[in-house]
C-alpha positions in Angstrom: 7.5 17.2 -18.5 7.0 19.3 -15.4 5.4 17.9 -12.3 4.8 19.0 -8.7 5.3 16.3 -6.1 4.0 16.3 -2.5 5.2 13.6 0.0 8.8 12.5 0.0 8.7 9.4 2.1 10.6 6.2 1.1 8.3 5.6 -1.9 7.7 9.3 -2.8 11.4 10.1 -2.9 12.2 7.1 -5.0 9.4 8.1 -7.5 10.9 11.7 -7.7 14.3 10.2 -8.3 13.0 8.0 -11.1 11.2 10.9 -12.7 14.2 13.1 -12.6 16.3 10.3 -14.1 13.7 10.1 -16.8 14.2 13.7 -17.8 11.3 15.3 -16.1 11.4 18.6 -14.1 10.1 18.0 -10.6 9.3 20.6 -7.9 9.0 18.7 -4.6 7.5 19.5 -1.2 7.3 17.7 2.1 6.7 18.9 5.7 10.2 17.6 6.5 13.0 20.0 5.4 15.4 17.0 5.4 13.2 15.2 2.9 13.2 18.3 0.6 17.0 18.4 0.8 17.1 14.7 -0.3 14.8 15.5 -3.2 17.1 18.4 -4.2 20.1 16.1 -4.0 18.3 13.8 -6.4 17.8 16.6 -8.9 14.4 18.0 -8.0 13.7 21.7 -7.2 12.5 22.1 -3.6 9.5 24.1 -2.4 9.1 25.3 1.2 5.2 25.1 1.2 2.2 24.2 -1.0 1.8 28.0 -1.5 5.3 28.1 -2.9 4.9 24.9 -4.9 2.0 26.0 -7.1 3.5 29.2 -8.6 6.7 27.3 -9.3 4.8 25.2 -11.9 3.7 26.4 -15.4 0.0 25.9 -16.1 -1.7 23.6 -16.8 -0.1 22.2 -13.7 0.1 18.6 -12.5 0.8 17.8 -8.8 1.2 14.2 -7.6 0.3 13.6 -3.9 2.1 10.7 -2.2 1.1 11.0 1.5 -0.7 8.6 3.9 -4.4 7.9 3.0 -7.1 9.5 5.1 -6.8 12.9 6.8 -3.3 13.7 5.4 -4.4 13.2 1.8 -7.8 14.9 2.4 -6.2 18.0 3.8 -3.6 18.1 1.1 -6.2 17.8 -1.7 -8.3 20.5 0.0 -5.4 22.9 0.3 -4.3 22.4 -3.3 -7.8 22.6 -4.6 -8.0 26.2 -3.2 -4.6 27.1 -4.8 -4.9 25.6 -8.3 -6.5 27.0 -11.4 -8.7 25.6 -14.2 -7.3 22.5 -16.0 -4.7 21.9 -13.3 -4.6 18.3 -12.2 -4.2 16.6 -8.8 -2.9 13.1 -8.9 -3.4 11.0 -5.8 -1.0 8.1 -5.8 -1.7 6.9 -2.2 -3.9 4.1 -1.0 -7.1 6.1 -1.0 -10.6 4.6 -0.8 -12.2 4.8 -4.2 -15.4 6.4 -2.8 -13.3 9.4 -1.7 -11.9 9.7 -5.2 -15.4 10.1 -6.7 -16.3 12.7 -4.1 -13.1 14.7 -4.5 -13.4 14.7 -8.3 -16.9 16.1 -8.1 -15.8 18.8 -5.5 -12.8 19.9 -7.5 -14.8 20.0 -10.7 -16.7 23.0 -9.4 -13.4 24.9 -9.6 -12.6 23.2 -12.9 -9.6 21.5 -11.3 -9.1 18.0 -12.6 -8.5 14.8 -10.6 -6.8 11.5 -11.3 -6.4 8.5 -8.9 -3.3 6.4 -9.5 -3.1 3.1 -7.7 0.6 2.5 -7.3 2.3 -0.8 -6.6 6.1 -1.3 -6.3 7.0 -0.4 -2.8 10.6 0.4 -2.0 11.8 -1.6 -5.1 10.0 0.7 -7.5 13.1 2.9 -8.2 14.9 0.1 -9.9 12.0 -2.1 -11.1 9.4 0.6 -11.8 5.9 1.1 -10.4 2.8 -0.7 -11.6 0.2 2.0 -12.2 -3.6 1.5 -12.2 -5.0 4.9 -13.2 -8.5 6.3 -13.0 -9.8 9.6 -14.4 -10.9 11.4 -17.5 -9.3 10.0 -20.6 -8.0 13.4 -21.9 -6.2 14.2 -18.7 -4.7 10.7 -18.3 -3.4 11.0 -21.9 -1.8 14.4 -21.1 -0.1 12.8 -18.1 1.1 9.7 -19.9 4.8 10.8 -20.1 4.8 10.8 -16.3 3.1 7.4 -16.0 5.3 5.8 -18.7 8.5 6.9 -16.9 7.4 5.6 -13.5 6.1 2.3 -14.8 8.1 -0.6 -16.3 7.2 -1.7 -19.9 3.5 -2.5 -20.0 3.2 -1.5 -16.4 0.7 1.4 -16.8 -3.0 1.2 -17.7 -5.9 3.6 -17.5 -8.6 1.3 -16.0 -11.6 3.6 -16.0 -13.1 6.9 -14.7 -12.7 8.5 -11.3 -12.0 6.0 -8.5 -11.3 3.1 -10.9 -7.6 3.3 -10.3 -7.8 2.9 -6.6 -10.6 0.3 -6.9 -8.3 -1.9 -9.0 -5.4 -1.3 -6.6 -7.7 -2.1 -3.7 -8.5 -5.5 -5.2 -4.8 -6.0 -6.1 -3.9 -5.6 -2.4 -6.7 -7.9 -1.4 -5.3 -10.6 -3.7 -1.9 -9.9 -2.1 -3.3 -10.6 1.3 -4.4 -14.0 0.2 -1.2 -14.9 -1.5 0.9 -13.9 1.5 -1.4 -15.9 3.8 -1.0 -19.0 1.6 2.8 -18.7 1.7 2.8 -18.1 5.4 0.7 -21.2 6.1 2.7 -23.5 3.8 6.0 -22.5 5.2 4.6 -22.7 8.7 3.7 -26.4 8.1 7.2 -27.1 6.7 8.7 -25.3 9.7 6.9 -27.7 12.0 7.7 -30.8 10.0 9.9 -33.7 11.3 12.0 -33.4 8.2 13.9 -30.3 9.3 13.4 -28.7 5.8 15.7 -25.9 4.7 13.1 -23.2 4.2 15.3 -20.7 2.4 16.4 -23.4 0.0 12.8 -24.4 -0.8 11.8 -20.8 -1.3 14.6 -20.4 -3.8 13.9 -23.7 -5.4 10.3 -22.8 -6.1 11.4 -19.7 -7.9 12.7 -21.9 -10.8 9.9 -23.4 -12.9 7.3 -23.8 -10.1 3.7 -22.8 -10.6 3.8 -20.9 -7.3 6.8 -18.7 -8.2 6.3 -15.0 -7.7 8.0 -11.8 -6.5 6.5 -12.4 -3.1 8.1 -15.8 -2.9 11.4 -14.2 -3.9 11.0 -11.8 -1.0 10.2 -14.7 1.3 13.4 -16.4 0.3 15.4 -13.3 1.1 13.7 -12.9 4.5 14.3 -16.6 5.4 17.9 -16.5 4.2 18.5 -13.7 6.7 16.7 -15.3 9.6 15.5 -18.9 8.9 13.4 -19.1 12.0 12.3 -15.4 11.9 13.3 -15.2 15.5 13.9 -11.5 15.2 10.3 -10.7 14.5 7.1 -10.7 16.5 4.0 -12.3 15.0 2.2 -8.9 14.7 0.8 -8.0 11.3 -0.9 -4.7 10.5 -3.2 -4.0 7.6 -3.4 -0.8 5.5 -7.1 -0.8 5.0 -7.6 -2.1 1.4 -8.4 -5.6 2.6 -11.2 -4.3 4.8 -12.6 -2.1 2.0 -12.5 -5.0 -0.5 -14.3 -7.2 2.0 -17.0 -4.5 2.4 -17.3 -4.3 -1.3 -17.8 -8.0 -1.6 -20.5 -7.9 1.0 -22.2 -5.0 -0.8 -22.2 -6.9 -4.1 -22.8 -10.4 -2.6 -19.5 -11.7 -3.9 -17.9 -14.3 -1.6 -14.3 -13.6 -0.6 -13.5 -16.4 1.9 -9.7 -16.3 1.3 -9.5 -12.6 1.9 -11.7 -12.8 5.0 -9.5 -15.5 6.5 -6.4 -13.6 5.8 -7.7 -10.4 7.4 -9.0 -12.2 10.5 -5.6 -13.9 10.8 -3.9 -10.5 10.9 -6.3 -9.3 13.6 -5.5 -12.4 15.7 -1.8 -11.8 15.3 -2.2 -8.6 17.3 -3.8 -10.2 20.3 -2.0 -11.4 23.4 -3.6 -14.4 25.0 -6.9 -13.9 23.1 -10.2 -14.1 25.0 -11.9 -16.5 22.5 -9.2 -19.1 22.9 -9.5 -18.8 26.7 -13.2 -19.4 26.5 -12.6 -22.5 24.3 -10.3 -23.8 27.0 -12.9 -23.1 29.7 -15.7 -24.8 27.8 -13.6 -28.0 27.2 -12.9 -28.0 31.0 -16.6 -27.5 31.8 -18.1 -30.2 29.6 -15.3 -32.8 29.7 -13.0 -32.0 32.6 -10.2 -31.4 30.1 -7.0 -30.0 31.6 -6.5 -26.2 31.3 -3.3 -24.2 31.7 -3.7 -21.6 34.4 -2.5 -18.1 33.6 0.2 -16.4 35.6 -2.0 -14.3 38.0 0.2 -11.2 38.2 0.7 -11.2 34.4 -3.1 -11.6 33.9 -3.9 -8.9 36.3 -1.5 -6.6 34.6 -3.1 -7.3 31.2 -6.5 -6.5 32.6 -5.5 -3.4 34.5 
């Protein structure tokens, strides 16, 4: 099958490579000429622009977008929507908010351009392991694109989960569950790290991969990370979030569904980015005020620099 592909970062380039290996013809575009050259080396045909990409594909066209969510995806969808014809399909495989999917599908429908949202999980390991695909869109279009989905996914790793937005909705919740799982592992290993028993953390992580009820791919990745650096001394405790956790928490509030594990995991990530957080300084001040408890004074020059 023929497919256009926009966005050749680590994940996008691996997806193009997997598609080419699966026998598909891929025409690839990225703003980086080097990325296009890498795609060509993997067997794809390069395109110098979106304007060059579209006529290189036979109608009805399918074009997969794999660029960062937000303005980059929005501008790419808008540009392609003006270039494509009736029954052509835009597939958004990034981490888009499902509300945007519904809006884009409606906007593109006015030009009779079709839209599919494909929640994609697999990260940098997807080339070898395959990508779990959670797909939303009209059933006839998804059926037409199934050869692409089945090549990218491992066995039983693709499912059309509903109409427009459903794919990214399910992927959003998938990522929210991931937040909670990672936080649980982090807390458990933190306690073992502080234990008087001097536990071999890489060995325990590997042990739990054999028959334990908490075994998972995330645990396998934890074992790899700990084996490389048991104390994780080479890292700073700074954790970003990609947005899906926030969106899921908002959805839970809108639907009155309690999500305490997710909320705790998100707020822990926020705390990880703070240096000498104000809330904890206030706690120390209050204990000192009501009980005369000792406080640790901040280094004045450093504190002034922080507040400058």
